[in-house]
C-alpha positions as CSV (number, residue, x, y, z in Angstrom):
1,M,6.9,111.4,115.0
2,S,5.0,112.8,112.2
3,A,2.8,110.8,109.7
4,W,5.1,112.0,107.0
5,V,8.3,110.8,108.8
6,T,6.8,107.5,109.3
7,V,6.0,107.3,105.8
8,L,9.0,108.3,104.3
9,V,11.1,105.9,106.8
10,A,9.0,103.0,105.8
11,C,9.5,104.1,102.0
12,A,13.4,104.1,102.5
13,L,13.1,100.8,104.3
14,A,11.2,99.2,101.7
15,Y,13.5,100.4,98.9
16,L,16.8,99.1,100.8
17,L,14.9,95.5,101.2
18,K,14.3,95.7,97.6
19,L,17.9,96.6,97.1
20,A,19.2,93.9,99.3
21,G,17.3,91.3,97.1
22,Y,19.6,92.2,94.2
23,L,22.7,91.6,96.3
24,V,21.9,88.1,97.0
25,P,24.0,85.5,95.2
26,A,22.0,83.7,92.5
27,H,23.3,80.3,93.5
28,W,21.8,80.9,97.1
29,L,18.3,81.0,95.6
30,S,18.5,78.4,92.9
31,G,18.0,75.4,95.1
32,P,15.0,73.0,95.2
33,R,13.9,73.8,98.5
34,I,14.0,77.6,98.1
35,S,12.1,77.4,94.6
36,R,9.3,75.5,96.4
37,V,9.0,77.8,99.2
38,T,9.1,81.0,96.6
39,A,6.5,79.3,94.5
40,L,4.1,79.0,97.4
41,L,5.0,82.2,99.4
42,P,2.5,84.6,97.4
43,V,-0.4,82.2,97.8
44,A,0.3,82.1,101.5
45,L,0.5,85.8,102.0
46,L,-2.6,86.1,99.9
47,T,-4.8,83.7,101.8
48,G,-3.4,85.2,105.0
49,L,-4.6,88.7,104.1
50,V,-8.0,87.5,102.9
51,V,-8.7,85.7,106.0
52,V,-7.6,88.6,108.2
53,Q,-9.8,91.2,105.9
54,T,-12.7,88.8,106.1
55,F,-13.0,87.7,109.7
56,A,-11.4,90.2,111.7
57,T,-13.0,93.1,113.7
58,P,-11.6,96.5,114.5
59,D,-11.3,95.2,118.3
60,H,-9.5,92.2,117.5
61,G,-12.4,89.6,117.5
62,L,-13.5,87.4,115.0
63,T,-16.8,87.8,113.0
64,L,-19.0,86.3,110.6
65,D,-20.8,88.6,108.1
66,A,-21.5,89.3,104.4
67,R,-17.9,88.9,103.8
68,A,-17.4,85.6,104.6
69,A,-20.3,84.7,102.4
70,G,-18.9,86.5,99.5
71,V,-15.4,84.6,100.1
72,G,-17.7,81.3,100.2
73,V,-19.1,82.1,97.0
74,A,-15.9,83.2,95.5
75,V,-14.4,79.7,96.5
76,V,-17.4,77.8,94.9
77,A,-17.0,79.7,91.8
78,L,-13.2,79.0,91.6
79,I,-13.7,75.2,92.3
80,L,-16.2,75.3,89.3
81,R,-13.3,77.2,87.3
82,A,-15.2,80.5,86.7
83,P,-13.4,83.2,85.1
84,F,-11.6,85.4,87.5
85,I,-13.9,88.6,86.7
86,V,-17.0,86.4,87.3
87,V,-15.4,85.2,90.6
88,V,-15.3,88.8,91.7
89,V,-18.5,90.2,90.7
90,L,-20.2,86.9,92.1
91,A,-18.4,87.6,95.4
92,A,-19.2,91.5,95.5
93,G,-22.6,90.7,94.6
94,T,-23.3,88.4,97.4
95,A,-21.6,90.6,99.9
96,A,-23.6,93.6,98.6
97,L,-26.9,91.7,98.5
98,L,-26.6,90.5,101.9
99,R,-25.5,93.6,103.5
100,H,-28.6,95.4,101.6
101,F,-31.1,92.9,103.3
102,G,-29.5,93.6,106.7
103,W,-27.1,90.7,107.4
104,G,-23.7,92.0,108.2
């Protein structure tokens, strides 16, 4: 199967999944348990993405490099309630400096 066919099939499946979301009755989604789960789902998905992108290696191992230090600095900045752009700049700057000096 070519790459374009794979991309088109993935696009069609994503569209159909989104369309199916509109067909779900509203009362199925209005319960308190569903509301709690849907409120926490984006946080859980983003956390999983950050962890995988930070610590995973191409050979399915784990690594500790400049990316992990950048995430650590971002966590500290978030705890100190820094603005989002400051958090991003600090994390990127930390990772860049550590890579520049040969760590990670």
